[in-house]
C-alpha positions, 0 to 999 in steps of 0.5 A: 500500500505504501508503495502505491501511495508514494507512486501516486504522489510522485505521479501527481507532482510530476503531472503538475510540474509538467503542466506548469513548467513543461512549456518553459523547459521547451517541451513540445505542446503535445508532450505537455498536453498528452503527457499530463493526460497520461499522468492523470490517468496513471494517478487515477489508476493508483487512486483506485488501486489504493481505494480498492486494494483487494481488487486484482490489477486488471479490475483496477485498470478497468475501473480506472478506465471507466472513471477516465472515460466518464470524466472525459464524456462529462466534458460534453455536459455544459451548465453555467455553474459547471463551465464556470468551475471548469475555468478554475485551476481545480476545474481544469485539473479535475475535469478539464475543459474540452472533450477530446478523443485523443485524451481517451487514448492518452488515458488508455496508455497511462492506465496500461503504464500505471498497471505495469509500474504497479506490477514492477514496483509492488513485486520489487518492494515485496522481494526487498522486504522478504526475510532472508532465507535461513542458513542450511543446517549442517548434519554433524 
């Protein structure tokens, strides 16, 4: 669980830094835009993995995909109060502003990468925390 929390926080910080400083560092607009979407989807994967730690990784990925697609489709809904919220920093980070089919592709890649990172990191952490094997007994 601690590994997932740390990864989720690292992904959040990376996504915020990419969106805030990416263009200033000369990164292409596409990298900043879709890299941010990819990292957002990875964050969603890890939030679901943390909240539903008993689910298999595949189920976590499916739930994360449903959430990401749902949020993207929600961008097609327009109400004055909702559009006003979308103009705020929190609104942009949580809901985004404009529907994009390309975002859904970035979400898919982000969720797959999140699942792979989760598999690698949790297995590496498990191996690192296993107790050392007992030394063999001599027959004397």
